[in-house]
N, C-alpha and C positions, 0 to 999 in steps of 0.2 A: 486398426496397426495401421492401416494408410492415413490417416488422421494425423497421428500422431509421427509418420513419417513426413506427410507434406510441412510439417512444423519443426521439426529438425531441421530438414534441409534449411527451410526457411532462414532459422536463426543458425543456422551455420554458415550460409551465404552473409550474414549481418555478420559473426564473429570475424569471417576473412577479409572483410570490406573495413573492419576497425568500425562499424559504426555501433554508436553506444558506451557505456562503459562496461569494462573488461571484466570486473567481477559480475555485472548484473546481467550479460548477453550469455557469458558460461555457465551460471547456474540454472538458466533460462533451457540453456542447448542440454546439459546432462538431465535436466528433467524429462525435455520430450525424447531424447535417446532412450532413458531406462524407459520410459511407457512405450514406446517402439517395442524392445526389448520383450518387454510382458508382455504384449499385445499379438507380439508374433509367436511366442509361446501358448498364447492361448490357440492363435489361426493352428497352428501345429498339433495341437493338443485336441481339436475340436475337427480335426481332419484326420485322427486317428495314427498318427505319426509322431505319439509322445516318446522321449528316450532318456536315459537316465541324465544326459547334461543337459537336455529340456526343464525338465523339473529342474535342478540344479538352480540354471540361468534366470528359470521362472521366480523360484523362491527366492535369487539376490536381489532380481530387479523387484520384485512386489515389495519389499521390507524397504528400495531405495527411494521409491517416485516421492512420497510425501515431505522423507528431509531434504531432500533437493527440491522442492517447492520450497520451505520453509526457506531454506537457504538464499535463494531468488529475492524473498521477499526480506530479508534482514537484509541483503544487498539491494534491494531497491528502495532501502528506507534509510541508508545508511549506517546502518545499525552496526556495529564495532564485531569485529569476530566474538564468538565467546564458544560460550559448552555447550551449547544446546542442541548444534547442527553435530558436531561429533557424535555425544550420546543416543542421540538419535538413530545414530550409523551404526551402534554398537551389536542392534541384532544381525545388522548387513553380514557382521566380523564374525558372530557367533555361529550362524546360520553357514557362512562361509568356511570354517572350520570343524564344526560339531557334522556337516550330513555324508563328507566320502566315510565316517565311521557308523553312521548308519545301514551303510549296503549289506552286513552280516548278517543285519537283524529283518532283511527281508520288510514284506508288508507291514512289518510295527512300525520296524525302524521309520518308516516311511510316515506313517501316519503320526509318529512322535512330531517328526519333525516337521509336518505340518498344522499338526496343535499350538507349537509353540511360535511359528509362523504365523498363525492365523491370528492369536493371543496378542504376539510384538505389533502386528497391521494396526489392533485396534485401539491400542494404547496409542501409536503412532499418528492415528486421524486423531482422536482426540485432543491430542499436544498440540500439534497443529492447526488445528481450526480456532481453540479457546486462543492458543498466542498469538496465530496471527491477528487477531481482531483487536489484544491486547496492545503489539506492535505496532498497528496502522491507527490506533486511537491513539496512543503516544506521540508518535511521529507526528501525527497532525495538530494535537497540541503544542508542541515546540512550533513547529512550522507560526501556528497562529501567533506563538507568542515574541517571534524572531523576525518576523516579514511586514509588512504593512500591503501586500498585495492579494492578502487570500491565497495566500498559496499552496493551501492543506487541499483545496477544490483541485490539486494536481493527483491526487492519491484517492479520489472518488471510486474512477472505475476500477482502482483495486479493491476498494470496498465493495461493489457490485463483485468482483472476480472473487471476494470471499466467501460472501453468499452463492456464488454459485458452488464454490470448494462445499461448502456444506451441504450443498446437493449431492455433490460427487462421491463426497465422501459418506452421507449415509447410502448410496447405493452401491461404492465400494463393501460396505462391513457388511450388508445385507446379501449380495453377491461372494461376501468373502466365505460371512460364517455355512450359508448354504451350501458352498463347494462348486467345484465346476461340474461335479459329478450328477449334480441338479439338472443341467443342461448341457446334457448329452445328445440330445436331439436337435435339427436343426431348427425346430420351430420355435423352442423355451430360447433357444439362444441369439433368434433376431432379437428381442426384446429390451435386455441388456445392452446388446450391441448398438442400438439404433440410440438408444438412452444417452450410453454414455460417450458414444461418437460424436453426437450433439453437444455433449458436455463439453468435451473436449476441445474440439472446433472453437468453439465461445473461447473459451480458456485461454489457446493459445490465438484470438484475434484482439480481446483484450488487452491482452499482455502486449501485443506488438504494437499497440496504438499508446500504452501507458507508457511516458516518458517523463521523466524528473530530472531536472537541472541538478549537477553533480554538487553545488555545494548546497542542497535543499537545505540538509538537517547540521546544525552546527550544535556538537553538542554542549550541556553545562557540565560549567567548572565546579567543585565540590569547594574549593574556596568561596567564591560566591555565591552557592545553596547555603552554607553556613552563616554568611555574613546578612542573608535574605534572611533569614531563619532566627535570628538574635534580633531583628527590628523590633524598636517600640512599636507602639500606635502614633506618638509623637514625631517619629522618626520616620515614618511614613508617613504622616497628612504631611508632613517641610515636605519630601521628595515630589510627593505628588501633585504641590503649589510650581514645583519647578519643574516640572515635566508639564502642565499645563499651558504654563507662560513660555517654555520654550514651545512649545507646539504654535500657539496664537502668536507670540510676539515675531521666532521668526519662524513663522508657517513651513515648519519642518517638513508637516504633510504633504507640500506639495512637493516633493520631491517624489518621482514613482519607485526607485530603489529604497525609499527610505527602510530602515533597519532597526531594529529595537538598538542597536550598537550605538548607532549615529545616535541617539537621542539618550545611550548613556556616558558618548563624549561631551554633549551637548548640558547636561547638569553634574558631570563628574560623578559619574556611581558605576555604578555594573547592570549589565542585562539581566540576570538573574532575579536582584534587589526590583529594579523597573518593571519585570513581569510581575511579581508576585503583589507588587504596590498597584498595578492595575486592577488587576485580577480583585485585589481584596476591596480596595475604594470603589470600582466602578463593577463588580461582577462580569465585564468583559475578558477577552484576550486584546492582546497588542493590536490586532489587525483590524477587530470590529471597536475597538476607540479610535484609532486613528479614522476607520472609514466616517465615524462622523461629524469629525473633523472636516472631511472633505466632501461630505453631503452638503453640510451645510455652508463650504463654500463657493459650492456648487449652486446653492440657492441663491448666494449674493449674483453670483454673475446672470444666472436664467432671467433674472429682472431688473440687470443693470438696461437702463432705458438706451446707451448707448451702441446695444445689438439692436437693429432695425430686425433682423428675420431670425425667425425660429432658429431656422438650422443655423446660423452662425453664435448665436445666444449658445447651443446646447455643445456646436466642437468647442468652443472656448470652456464652456464649463467643464468640459471633460479635461482639457488640454491644461485647464491653470489649478486644478484640482487634485492633481497628482494621481489621477485614472491609469490604468496599464493598460486599460483596453474598454472599447465601445459597450462588453457586452458585461466587462464586467460593471462598469458605470450604470448602465438600467438595472442590472437585478439588485445592485446593492440599493441605489435610490428609490426606487421601488419597494424593498422589503422596508428601508428605514423610513419612507415617507406615506407608502401607502397610494402613491400617484405616479404618473410617469414623467421625466423631466418637462414632456412640451405641455399634459395638464398642467402641473404645479406651475411653468411659466406664462399661461393664458389666465390661470387663475390671480396670481399673485403680481402679474408684472405694472 
Protein backbone atom coordinates (compact mmCIF):
# COMPACT_ATOMS: atom_id res chain seq x y z
CA UNK A 1 0.00 0.00 0.00
CA UNK A 2 2.76 2.45 0.95
CA UNK A 3 4.81 1.64 -2.16
CA UNK A 4 1.84 2.31 -4.44
CA UNK A 5 0.95 5.43 -2.45
CA UNK A 6 4.52 6.71 -2.87
CA UNK A 7 4.41 6.28 -6.66
CA UNK A 8 0.92 7.81 -6.78
CA UNK A 9 2.24 10.97 -5.13
CA UNK A 10 5.35 10.92 -7.34
CA UNK A 11 3.36 10.76 -10.59
CA UNK A 12 0.74 13.17 -9.23
CA UNK A 13 3.50 15.78 -8.80
CA UNK A 14 4.67 15.07 -12.35
CA UNK A 15 1.11 15.47 -13.55
CA UNK A 16 0.64 18.93 -12.01
CA UNK A 17 4.08 20.02 -13.17
CA UNK A 18 3.05 19.09 -16.73
CA UNK A 19 6.08 16.84 -17.10
CA UNK A 20 5.76 14.30 -19.89
CA UNK A 21 2.96 13.50 -22.29
CA UNK A 22 -0.54 13.87 -20.73
CA UNK A 23 -1.87 10.52 -21.93
CA UNK A 24 1.17 8.64 -20.61
CA UNK A 25 1.34 10.25 -17.17
CA UNK A 26 -2.45 10.11 -16.69
CA UNK A 27 -2.70 6.37 -17.34
CA UNK A 28 0.33 5.68 -15.14
CA UNK A 29 -1.08 7.83 -12.32
CA UNK A 30 -4.47 6.07 -12.50
CA UNK A 31 -2.73 2.69 -12.40
CA UNK A 32 -0.94 3.47 -9.13
CA UNK A 33 -4.02 5.10 -7.61
CA UNK A 34 -6.03 1.96 -8.36
CA UNK A 35 -3.19 -0.14 -6.91
CA UNK A 36 -3.17 2.02 -3.78
CA UNK A 37 -6.92 1.49 -3.35
CA UNK A 38 -6.46 -2.25 -3.89
CA UNK A 39 -3.72 -2.66 -1.28
CA UNK A 40 -5.45 -0.30 1.14
CA UNK A 41 -8.35 -2.72 1.07
CA UNK A 42 -5.90 -5.56 1.73
CA UNK A 43 -4.64 -3.61 4.73
CA UNK A 44 -8.16 -3.18 6.11
CA UNK A 45 -8.94 -6.84 5.48
CA UNK A 46 -5.89 -8.19 7.28
CA UNK A 47 -6.48 -5.69 10.09
CA UNK A 48 -9.94 -7.26 10.50
CA UNK A 49 -11.79 -4.08 9.53
CA UNK A 50 -13.46 -5.43 6.40
CA UNK A 51 -16.77 -3.84 5.40
CA UNK A 52 -19.22 -4.09 2.51
CA UNK A 53 -17.97 -0.87 0.95
CA UNK A 54 -14.40 -2.15 1.38
CA UNK A 55 -15.13 -5.34 -0.55
CA UNK A 56 -16.89 -3.31 -3.23
CA UNK A 57 -13.92 -0.99 -3.83
CA UNK A 58 -11.56 -3.96 -3.59
CA UNK A 59 -13.35 -5.77 -6.43
CA UNK A 60 -13.41 -2.68 -8.63
CA UNK A 61 -9.75 -1.85 -7.99
CA UNK A 62 -8.71 -5.47 -8.53
CA UNK A 63 -10.29 -5.47 -11.99
CA UNK A 64 -8.92 -2.02 -12.91
CA UNK A 65 -5.16 -2.31 -12.36
CA UNK A 66 -4.20 -4.42 -15.39
CA UNK A 67 -6.42 -2.56 -17.91
CA UNK A 68 -4.92 0.73 -16.64
CA UNK A 69 -1.40 -0.66 -17.00
CA UNK A 70 -2.22 -1.73 -20.55
CA UNK A 71 -3.60 1.77 -21.22
CA UNK A 72 -0.21 3.10 -20.08
CA UNK A 73 1.60 0.77 -22.50
CA UNK A 74 -0.57 1.90 -25.38
CA UNK A 75 -0.02 5.55 -24.48
CA UNK A 76 3.75 5.09 -24.20
CA UNK A 77 3.97 3.43 -27.61
CA UNK A 78 1.70 6.09 -29.15
CA UNK A 79 -0.86 3.46 -30.13
CA UNK A 80 -4.23 4.83 -31.20
CA UNK A 81 -7.09 4.57 -28.76
CA UNK A 82 -8.93 1.40 -29.68
CA UNK A 83 -11.38 -1.12 -28.31
CA UNK A 84 -9.03 -3.16 -26.11
CA UNK A 85 -8.89 -1.01 -22.97
CA UNK A 86 -12.69 -0.41 -22.87
CA UNK A 87 -13.28 -4.15 -23.31
CA UNK A 88 -10.83 -4.94 -20.51
CA UNK A 89 -12.77 -2.55 -18.28
CA UNK A 90 -16.15 -4.20 -18.96
CA UNK A 91 -15.76 -6.53 -15.90
CA UNK A 92 -15.38 -3.42 -13.73
CA UNK A 93 -18.72 -2.10 -14.96
CA UNK A 94 -20.40 -5.49 -14.58
CA UNK A 95 -19.20 -5.95 -11.00
CA UNK A 96 -20.13 -2.34 -10.17
CA UNK A 97 -23.69 -3.02 -11.37
CA UNK A 98 -24.11 -6.59 -10.10
CA UNK A 99 -22.54 -6.29 -6.65
CA UNK A 100 -25.44 -4.40 -4.97
CA UNK A 101 -27.84 -7.18 -6.06
CA UNK A 102 -25.78 -9.85 -4.28
CA UNK A 103 -26.48 -8.44 -0.81
CA UNK A 104 -29.84 -10.24 -0.33
CA UNK A 105 -28.16 -13.57 -1.09
CA UNK A 106 -25.64 -13.21 1.72
CA UNK A 107 -22.53 -15.39 1.61
CA UNK A 108 -23.73 -17.24 -1.50
CA UNK A 109 -23.97 -13.99 -3.48
CA UNK A 110 -20.61 -12.76 -2.18
CA UNK A 111 -18.87 -16.01 -3.18
CA UNK A 112 -20.47 -15.81 -6.60
CA UNK A 113 -19.23 -12.29 -7.28
CA UNK A 114 -15.78 -13.23 -6.00
CA UNK A 115 -15.65 -16.17 -8.42
CA UNK A 116 -16.63 -13.92 -11.32
CA UNK A 117 -14.00 -11.37 -10.30
CA UNK A 118 -11.21 -13.94 -10.01
CA UNK A 119 -12.06 -15.45 -13.40
CA UNK A 120 -12.13 -12.07 -15.13
CA UNK A 121 -8.92 -11.06 -13.37
CA UNK A 122 -7.09 -14.15 -14.64
CA UNK A 123 -8.26 -13.47 -18.21
CA UNK A 124 -7.15 -9.83 -17.93
CA UNK A 125 -3.69 -10.85 -16.73
CA UNK A 126 -3.16 -13.26 -19.63
CA UNK A 127 -4.42 -10.77 -22.21
CA UNK A 128 -2.37 -7.81 -20.94
CA UNK A 129 0.84 -9.82 -20.67
CA UNK A 130 0.64 -11.37 -24.16
CA UNK A 131 -0.68 -8.27 -25.93
CA UNK A 132 1.83 -6.09 -24.11
CA UNK A 133 4.73 -8.05 -25.60
CA UNK A 134 3.13 -7.92 -29.06
CA UNK A 135 2.60 -4.18 -28.73
CA UNK A 136 6.22 -3.53 -27.77
CA UNK A 137 7.49 -5.82 -30.55
CA UNK A 138 5.41 -4.13 -33.23
CA UNK A 139 6.33 -0.67 -31.96
CA UNK A 140 10.05 -1.49 -31.99
CA UNK A 141 9.71 -2.81 -35.55
CA UNK A 142 8.07 0.42 -36.71
CA UNK A 143 10.71 2.52 -34.93
CA UNK A 144 13.59 0.52 -36.44
CA UNK A 145 12.06 0.98 -39.88
CA UNK A 146 11.42 4.70 -39.40
CA UNK A 147 14.48 6.15 -37.65
CA UNK A 148 18.18 5.66 -38.23
CA UNK A 149 19.32 6.26 -34.64
CA UNK A 150 18.31 2.90 -33.10
CA UNK A 151 15.49 4.61 -31.25
CA UNK A 152 13.79 1.35 -30.36
CA UNK A 153 16.36 0.99 -27.55
CA UNK A 154 14.31 3.62 -25.71
CA UNK A 155 11.74 0.90 -25.16
CA UNK A 156 14.27 -1.58 -23.77
CA UNK A 157 13.29 -0.70 -20.17
CA UNK A 158 9.70 -1.48 -21.11
CA UNK A 159 10.70 -4.94 -22.24
CA UNK A 160 12.29 -5.44 -18.84
CA UNK A 161 9.13 -4.02 -17.30
CA UNK A 162 7.00 -6.46 -19.27
CA UNK A 163 9.07 -9.39 -17.97
CA UNK A 164 8.64 -7.91 -14.51
CA UNK A 165 4.92 -7.69 -15.14
CA UNK A 166 4.94 -11.39 -16.00
CA UNK A 167 6.36 -12.16 -12.56
CA UNK A 168 3.83 -9.84 -10.93
CA UNK A 169 1.05 -11.41 -12.99
CA UNK A 170 2.12 -14.90 -11.93
CA UNK A 171 2.14 -14.00 -8.23
CA UNK A 172 -1.10 -12.04 -8.60
CA UNK A 173 -2.84 -14.97 -10.27
CA UNK A 174 -1.60 -17.47 -7.69
CA UNK A 175 -2.63 -15.22 -4.81
CA UNK A 176 -5.94 -14.52 -6.53
CA UNK A 177 -6.69 -18.24 -6.85
CA UNK A 178 -5.61 -18.97 -3.28
CA UNK A 179 -7.74 -16.13 -1.98
CA UNK A 180 -7.02 -13.72 0.82
CA UNK A 181 -8.46 -16.17 3.34
CA UNK A 182 -5.37 -18.34 2.92
CA UNK A 183 -3.23 -15.56 4.41
CA UNK A 184 -5.40 -14.90 7.43
CA UNK A 185 -2.44 -14.68 9.82
CA UNK A 186 0.41 -12.20 9.97
CA UNK A 187 3.28 -14.57 9.16
CA UNK A 188 1.96 -16.00 5.84
CA UNK A 189 0.86 -12.59 4.53
CA UNK A 190 4.39 -11.23 4.94
CA UNK A 191 5.63 -13.36 2.02
CA UNK A 192 3.37 -11.97 -0.74
CA UNK A 193 3.58 -8.51 0.84
CA UNK A 194 7.38 -8.38 0.55
CA UNK A 195 7.45 -9.92 -2.95
CA UNK A 196 4.75 -7.65 -4.38
CA UNK A 197 6.22 -4.55 -2.71
CA UNK A 198 9.61 -5.17 -4.32
CA UNK A 199 8.08 -5.85 -7.73
CA UNK A 200 5.77 -2.83 -7.63
CA UNK A 201 8.57 -0.52 -6.54
CA UNK A 202 10.70 -1.79 -9.45
CA UNK A 203 7.79 -1.23 -11.82
CA UNK A 204 7.37 2.36 -10.67
CA UNK A 205 11.12 3.03 -10.82
CA UNK A 206 11.47 1.75 -14.39
CA UNK A 207 8.35 3.59 -15.54
CA UNK A 208 9.62 6.84 -14.00
CA UNK A 209 12.87 6.57 -15.99
CA UNK A 210 11.32 5.57 -19.32
CA UNK A 211 10.93 8.64 -21.51
CA UNK A 212 10.07 8.31 -25.20
CA UNK A 213 9.96 11.32 -27.57
CA UNK A 214 6.46 12.32 -28.60
CA UNK A 215 7.07 11.66 -32.30
CA UNK A 216 8.44 8.17 -31.61
CA UNK A 217 6.01 6.09 -33.66
CA UNK A 218 4.84 7.18 -37.08
CA UNK A 219 1.84 5.08 -38.13
CA UNK A 220 1.92 3.48 -41.57
CA UNK A 221 -0.69 4.52 -44.11
CA UNK A 222 -2.91 1.93 -45.79
CA UNK A 223 -2.15 3.32 -49.27
CA UNK A 224 1.58 2.92 -48.68
CA UNK A 225 1.15 -0.65 -47.44
CA UNK A 226 -0.93 -1.56 -50.50
CA UNK A 227 1.65 -0.16 -52.94
CA UNK A 228 4.48 -1.97 -51.16
CA UNK A 229 2.54 -5.22 -51.27
CA UNK A 230 2.01 -4.97 -55.04
CA UNK A 231 5.69 -4.30 -55.84
CA UNK A 232 7.35 -6.81 -58.18
CA UNK A 233 10.88 -8.17 -57.77
CA UNK A 234 12.15 -5.98 -60.61
CA UNK A 235 10.58 -2.87 -59.06
CA UNK A 236 12.07 -3.74 -55.66
CA UNK A 237 15.55 -4.24 -57.13
CA UNK A 238 15.31 -0.94 -59.01
CA UNK A 239 14.23 0.91 -55.88
CA UNK A 240 17.01 -0.69 -53.83
CA UNK A 241 19.57 0.57 -56.36
CA UNK A 242 18.14 4.10 -55.99
CA UNK A 243 18.35 3.82 -52.20
CA UNK A 244 21.98 2.69 -52.17
CA UNK A 245 22.90 5.38 -54.71
CA UNK A 246 21.25 8.10 -52.64
CA UNK A 247 22.90 6.93 -49.42
CA UNK A 248 26.37 6.70 -50.99
CA UNK A 249 26.41 9.70 -53.32
CA UNK A 250 24.40 12.11 -51.18
CA UNK A 251 25.73 10.61 -47.93
CA UNK A 252 22.30 10.86 -46.33
CA UNK A 253 23.50 8.66 -43.47
CA UNK A 254 25.68 11.50 -42.12
CA UNK A 255 22.50 13.25 -40.95
CA UNK A 256 22.02 12.18 -37.29
CA UNK A 257 18.27 12.85 -37.56
CA UNK A 258 17.81 10.86 -40.76
CA UNK A 259 14.43 9.16 -41.07
CA UNK A 260 13.01 6.84 -43.67
CA UNK A 261 10.82 9.72 -44.84
CA UNK A 262 13.97 11.66 -45.81
CA UNK A 263 15.12 8.72 -47.94
CA UNK A 264 11.63 8.41 -49.45
CA UNK A 265 11.78 12.04 -50.57
CA UNK A 266 15.28 11.56 -52.00
CA UNK A 267 14.22 8.63 -54.20
CA UNK A 268 10.62 9.80 -54.84
CA UNK A 269 8.94 6.87 -53.11
CA UNK A 270 7.08 6.18 -49.86
CA UNK A 271 8.45 5.02 -46.51
CA UNK A 272 6.60 1.68 -46.34
CA UNK A 273 7.78 0.71 -49.83
CA UNK A 274 11.36 1.59 -48.87
CA UNK A 275 11.13 -0.26 -45.56
CA UNK A 276 9.85 -3.42 -47.27
CA UNK A 277 12.49 -3.07 -49.99
CA UNK A 278 15.36 -2.88 -47.48
CA UNK A 279 13.93 -5.71 -45.39
CA UNK A 280 13.50 -7.92 -48.47
CA UNK A 281 16.86 -7.18 -50.12
CA UNK A 282 19.11 -7.15 -47.03
CA UNK A 283 17.22 -8.76 -44.16
CA UNK A 284 17.94 -5.66 -42.06
CA UNK A 285 15.68 -2.99 -40.64
CA UNK A 286 16.16 0.60 -41.82
CA UNK A 287 18.18 1.57 -38.74
CA UNK A 288 20.41 -1.52 -39.04
CA UNK A 289 21.02 -0.85 -42.73
CA UNK A 290 21.97 2.81 -42.19
CA UNK A 291 24.23 1.80 -39.28
CA UNK A 292 26.37 -0.21 -41.71
CA UNK A 293 26.95 2.85 -43.89
CA UNK A 294 27.85 4.89 -40.83
CA UNK A 295 30.35 2.32 -39.55
CA UNK A 296 31.90 2.02 -43.02
CA UNK A 297 32.32 5.80 -43.17
CA UNK A 298 33.70 5.88 -39.62
CA UNK A 299 36.30 3.29 -40.58
CA UNK A 300 37.55 5.59 -43.35
CA UNK A 301 37.78 8.51 -40.94
CA UNK A 302 39.62 6.45 -38.31
CA UNK A 303 42.46 5.58 -40.71
CA UNK A 304 42.66 9.03 -42.30
CA UNK A 305 46.29 10.22 -41.89
CA UNK A 306 45.26 13.84 -41.32
CA UNK A 307 44.21 12.90 -37.77
CA UNK A 308 47.37 12.53 -35.75
CA UNK A 309 45.84 11.60 -32.38
CA UNK A 310 43.53 8.73 -31.57
CA UNK A 311 41.12 10.97 -29.67
CA UNK A 312 40.83 13.38 -32.58
CA UNK A 313 40.21 10.57 -35.06
CA UNK A 314 37.49 8.95 -32.95
CA UNK A 315 35.79 12.29 -32.21
CA UNK A 316 35.64 13.16 -35.91
CA UNK A 317 34.51 9.64 -36.81
CA UNK A 318 31.51 10.04 -34.53
CA UNK A 319 30.68 13.56 -35.76
CA UNK A 320 31.12 12.86 -39.48
CA UNK A 321 29.33 9.50 -39.60
CA UNK A 322 25.95 10.57 -38.25
CA UNK A 323 25.97 8.84 -34.87
CA UNK A 324 23.87 10.55 -32.22
CA UNK A 325 26.03 9.66 -29.20
CA UNK A 326 29.40 8.21 -28.23
CA UNK A 327 27.74 5.22 -26.56
CA UNK A 328 25.74 4.35 -29.68
CA UNK A 329 28.86 4.67 -31.84
CA UNK A 330 31.01 2.40 -29.67
CA UNK A 331 28.25 -0.20 -29.29
CA UNK A 332 27.32 -0.42 -32.98
CA UNK A 333 30.93 -0.23 -34.18
CA UNK A 334 31.96 -3.14 -31.99
CA UNK A 335 28.85 -5.16 -32.89
CA UNK A 336 29.59 -4.84 -36.62
CA UNK A 337 33.40 -5.07 -36.64
CA UNK A 338 34.19 -7.15 -33.56
CA UNK A 339 36.73 -4.57 -32.32
CA UNK A 340 36.64 -1.15 -30.69
CA UNK A 341 37.26 2.00 -32.78
CA UNK A 342 40.69 2.43 -31.15
CA UNK A 343 41.68 -1.16 -31.90
CA UNK A 344 40.55 -0.76 -35.50
CA UNK A 345 42.56 2.45 -35.92
CA UNK A 346 45.72 1.01 -34.38
CA UNK A 347 45.50 -2.06 -36.59
CA UNK A 348 44.67 -0.41 -39.93
CA UNK A 349 46.02 3.12 -39.98
